[in-house]
N, C-alpha and C positions, 0 to 999 in steps of 0.2 A: 729848090722851092717846091717843085712838083712832088718830090718824095716826101717832104714834110707835110704837104697838104694831104697826100694819100694816107699817111699815118694818122692824121687827125680824124679823117673820115672813118677809117677802120675803128678807131677808138670810140667814136660816137656811136657807130653801129653796134659795137660790142656792149657799150654801156646801155644802149636802149634795150638790147636783148637781155642783159642782166637785170635791168630794172623791171622787166616783165616777170622775172621769177624771184625778186628780192622781197623780204618781209621786214617790217619795222615793228618793234615792241617798245612801249614806254611803260615805265613804272618807277616807284620810289625804291631807293636802296635802303640799307639798314639805318643809315643816319637820317632818312626822310627826304633826301634830295632826289630830284627827277633824273631818271637815267634812261637814255635811248639806246636800243639794241637793234642792230641790223643783222639779218641772216641772209647770206647769199650762197646758194649751192655752187660747188666747184664745177666748172665745165669740163675738167679733165679727169678728176679723181672720183671713182665710184664710192669709195669709203675712206674714212680717215685712218691713219696708221694706228691710233689707240682705240681700244674697244669700248672704252667708257671713261667716265670721269669719277670724281670723288663719290658721287651718289651710288654708282654701281659697286664701288669698293665697299662702301658702308653696308649695302644690301648683302654682299657676299659675307661680310663679317657676321652680320646678324643671322644669316642662314647657317653659318658654321656653328655659332653658339647654340642655335635651336637644335641642330643635329646632335651636339654633345649632350645637351640636357635630355633629349629623347632617348639617346643611347644609355645614359646612366639610369634613368627611370626604368628602362626595360631590362636592366641588369647587365648591360654590356660593358660597364667599366669605363675607364678613361680612354678616350680616343685621340688625345693630343690637343684638345680644345683649351680654352682659358680656364683658370682655376675656379673651383666652386665658390658660389656665394655663401655667406654665413648661414642663411636660412636653409639652403640645400644641405650643407654639412650637418646642421643640427637635426634635420629630418632623418638623414642617413644614420646618425648616432642613435636616435630613438628607435629606429627600425632594428638596428643591430642589437640594442639592449632588449627589446621585446623578443627577438629571436633567441637570445641567450636565456631569457627567463623561460621561454617555451621548452627549450632543450633541457634545462634543469628540471622543470616539472615532469617532463617525460622520463628523465632518468630516475627521479624519485618514485614515480608510478611503477616503473619497471622493477625497482628494488622492492617496493611493497608487494607487487605481484609475485615476485620470487619468494618473499617471506611467507605469504599466504599459501603458495604452492607447497613449501616445505611443511607448514603446519598441517595442510590437508593430507600430505603423504604420511605424516606422523599419526594423524587420526585414523587414516585408513589402515595403517599397520596395527594400531590398537584394536580397531574393530575386527580385523582379521584374527588377531590373537584371541579375542573374546569368542569369536565364532568357533575357532578350533577347540578352545577350552569347553565351550558348550557341547560341541559334537563329541568330544572325548567323554564328558560326563554322561551324555545320553547313551553312548555306546557301551558303557559299563553294565555288566549284567546286574539285574536286581538282586537284592539280598534274599536268600532263601528264607521262607517262614520258619520260625523256630517255635517248637512246642514249649508251652509254659513249664518252667521248672518248679517243681514242688519241693520246697526246702525240707530236708529230713529233720527229724527231731534231733536236737543237739545231744550228741553222745557225751558221756563222761569219760575223760581220758585220764588214765592212771599213770603217773610217772613211774619209770623203772625204779624198783627198790623202795617205793613209798606206798603208803596206804591211803593218802589223802587224794581224792579225785581232783583233777584239774578242770577248771571251768571251760565251757565252750568258747568263752571270749578269747582265750589264748589261741585258739585255732581259727578264729574268724578272719577271713581275708579283709584287706583294706579296700578302699574305693577303686584301686587299680587292679584288684584281683590278686594281689601278692600278700600272702600271709607270713612271709618270712620276717618282715619287720616287727611282727608281734610276738615272735619267739625269741627268747634270750638264749644266747649260746651257752650260758652257764647252766641251763636246765638239763643238758645232756651230760654235764661234767660236774664234779664236785660231790660234796657230802650229801647224805639224805636229809640232814637237818636244813641245809640251805634250800634244797628243793621244796621242802614243806613250807618254809617261810615264803618263798617266791610264789607258791601257789596261793597262799593266803592273801598276799598283797594283790595279786592279779584278779581276785574275786570282785574288786571294785569295778562297776561298769564303766567303760570308756565312752566318751562322747562320740556321736556319729558325725559331727560336723568337721570342718577343716581344722588344722592345727592352730591357725590364728584365731584369736578371740574376736568375736564380732561385736562385742559391747563397746563401751566408751571408757576403756581403761587408758592408762598412760602409754605413750609410744615406747616400745622396747627396742625394736630394731628396724632397719630399712634394708631391703634386699638389693641384689645387683641390678644395675640399669639394663633395660631391654629396649633396643632401638626398633621403632616401628616405621619411620619414614625420614628421608632427608629432603629438605626444601629444594625447590627447583632453581632459584636464582638468588641474587644478593638481597632482595626484599625479605627473604626468609631467614636471614642470619639471626634475627631475634623474632619472637612471635609468641602466640598463645594458642593452645588447643585444649578443648574442653568437651564435656558431655553433660547432658541435663539429667540430674538424678530423679526429677519428676517431670518427665517429658509430657508435652501437650500436642494433640493433633494439629496439623497433619504430619508431624514428624514422630518417628518411633523412638523407643528407648535406646536403641543401638546407634543412633545418629551421632556422628562425631563432627565437631565444628572446629575450624581453624582460621586464624588471622595472621598474615605476615605483617609484622609491625615496623619494618624499615621503610621510611618515606615521609614526605612532608604532608601527604594527604591520604592517610590510611583509612580505607572505607570498605574494602572487599572482605566478605565473609563467605568462606567455602564450607559446604556441607557434604558429608560422606555417609553412605548408607550404614556402614559398619567399619570395623578396624581393618578388615580385608581390603575394602575399597580404598581406605586411606593409604594403606601400604602400597597399593597399585597406582595411586594418584588419579583416581577417577571420581571427581566430585559429581554428585547428583543435583546439587543446588548451589547457585552463586548469588548472593544478595549484596546490595550496595547500601551501606549505612548512610542515612541522610546527613549526618554530621561526622566529621573526622574523629578518629580515635587517637588517644595518646598512650604510648608505651604498651606494656605487657600485663596490665592489671585487670583485664576483662574477665568476666565469669558468666555462667549460664545457669538459670534456675527457673523452673516452672514456665517454660515456654518463652522466656525473655532473655536477651543478652544485656548485661549490665556493664557499662564502661564509662571511662572518664573522657569528657570532651577535650579536644586538643587545646592547649594553652589556657586552661581554666580549671577551677575546682568544681565544675558542674558535672554531676552524675546523670547518666541517661539510661532509661529502661526502654529497650527496643523490642517490641512484640514481634516474634517471628511469624505468627499466623497472619496478622494483618499487614506486616511489613511497614509499621509506622512507629513513631515515638509515643510510648504510652505514658511516660512520666519523666520529669527532669527536676533536679533540685541541687542547689549548691551545698557542698559538704562544709559546715561552718568552720571558718578559720583554717581550713586545710591548706598546706603548702602545695604548690603545683609548678610544673615546668622547671624542675631542677632545684627547688628550694630545699626539699628533704627527701632525696632519693635513697635507694639502697646503695651499697658501696660500689656496685658495678655501673651506676649511672643510669642512662637511658630514660630520664624523666619519669622514674618509677616512684613518684611522690604518693600516689594513691593506688593501693593494691586491694582489689575486691576478692572475696572468697566466699565459699558455700560449704557448710558442713551439716551435721545432724540437727543443729539448732537454728539453721537459717542463713541469712545473708549478713556478711561482715565487711567492714572497711578497715584497712590497716594504713596508717598515715602518721603525720606529725603536724604540729602547729608552732607558731612563734611563741605562744604562751607556754607550750611544753618544752620549748628550747631544743627542739630536735629529738626529744625522747619519743619512742614509739608509742602511738595511741591506737587503741582498738575501739571500734564503735559497732554496735549491732544495729542494723537498718531494717526498716519496714520494707519488705520486698515489693509492696504495691505502690507506696507513695515515696519511698527512699528517705523517709524521715528518720532521724537518729533516735533510737529507743533508749540506749544506755551506752556510756563510754567508760573506758578504763585507761589509765596511764601507767605504763610499765616502768621498769628500771633500766632499760637498755636503749642506747641511742640507735636511731634507725639507720644512719649512714655507716654504722660499725658492723652491720650484718649484710650478707649477700642477698638474702631473700627470706621469705617466711611463708608458712601455711598454717591452717587452723583445722584441728580435728577434735570433735566433741567439746567445743568451747575452749580448747587449749591452744594457745599460739606457740609455735615452734619456729626458731630462727636457725638459718644455716650460716656457718661462719664465713666460708669463702666460696666465691663463684668460679674460681679458676684452678684452685689446687685439686689435683686428681683425687687425693684422699683428704677429705676434710671432715668436719663433725657438725652435728646439730647441737648447738652449744647453749641453748636457753629455752625454757618453757615458762609460759605465763598462764595460770588457770583463772579464767574469768569467774568461775564459781566461788573460789576462795579469795580472789584478788591477791594472789601470792605468786611470785616468780622464783625460779631457781635455775642454777647452772646444770647443764647436761654435757654428756660426751658420747653421743651416739654416732658411729661411723657413717659417713655419707660419701658417695663417689660422684665426681663430675667426670663422666666418661670422655667428653670432648673438650673439657677444660674451659667452658664459658656458658654457665647456666644463667639464662636471663629470665626464666619463669619457672617457678616451682609451686604447684597447687595440689591440694587434696581433691581427688576425684571421688565424690561420694557414691556415684553410680557403681564403680568397680572397687571402691575402697582401696585405691592405690594412689600413689603420687604420680602426677603428670608433670613433665619438665620439658623445657625447650633448651637444648644444649648445643649452641653453635651450629645452626642449620638443622639439627636433628631433634625429632620428637621421640622422647624416651619415657618409660614408665618404671616404677619401683613397687615391689610388693612390700606390704607393711605387716608388722606384728605388734599388736597391742596387748598390754597386760590385762589382768582381770579388773573389772570395774571396782572401784573402792566402795566399801560399805557406807550406806547413808547414815 
């Protein structure tokens, strides 16, 4: 009994000591009921075996998630945290896409820089070549002054064995200083009678001009093609090159103009000081036409470029001096954009030309049922002055040109050896068949025009700009 009493007293003493350090909390739980909580520190243990409860574990999880997000935003990548949220994944995708675009643009700029560098090197090479050529020309010694030559009085030359004097015209040299072509080999051989007859014939004065007749007779022959330049790229497979027979300032009479006609938006007009600069490929002027051009039918006259506007029957006169459109007019009822082209195609429905009598248009209409029509135009207003309807279908010929009011057609654009097969005279309104040999040197002539300034044919033959000498017969008597 005494032992039991002693244990009770110790318990009460310990309970009193614990009550001095105990704490009581009251509060409602999640269901709203009152809940009492007693907290009593342990008299024997300084700390509990577990370091924390669920709240600490939750804080640790949140801290780990924050560390993962901070690491990814800083570029550190995945560090073993929970998977990304959809918003973070979308943001990373957008950043990667922007980076890819930036890299692509940088590559394009680097490519453009390399292309410009190559062009600059090419231009520097050309400038260096021109500089060396200039130095070479300057280093050449000047031509020594020559005393004027007084021509002696023409002597009379007597042929051997004959008594009739030979005219001085037989011994006069030609323009190249060679008189051999004016002497006949039969003069030194043969009978005396033949020699006397030859002398009598050669008494007729010979013309001082070139062999070709410069009047407006009928075309007799076309010379061999001479190549002046090859186009630089695919845009020049077809084209037109031309010269103004009545040039207007600020451009001189030797200026050559060129248009590469391949492309959906043909506008560039290149100008060269002369044929030499054209052959070297050094344009002195580049103009941009305000409206696109169609095909190879453009021409040049009195300081203006005349051309057909793309996909229309509208003719445009572009003034070179002011670089503006000076006139425009629809060609009445004319086919366009492949309705009535030449046989090679190329939307060559309207072909403009210039000769000794002015500006012309070669085309066809639905009313003419594809037959070739010629109209003379007012060069200022583009108004039709007069028209002629021929007897040949436009799509049966490869090309055409006009000389002295006479239209000539070429049979084939691709055959190496073809012919000029038809001529129509607007003065008599009569046409006839011809058979004048004509050569397509590169087997694809897309433009053939008469150049009044040089009295030659200009042609564009598969990237190449070529010319042909012409021979005309004597003008017909009125």
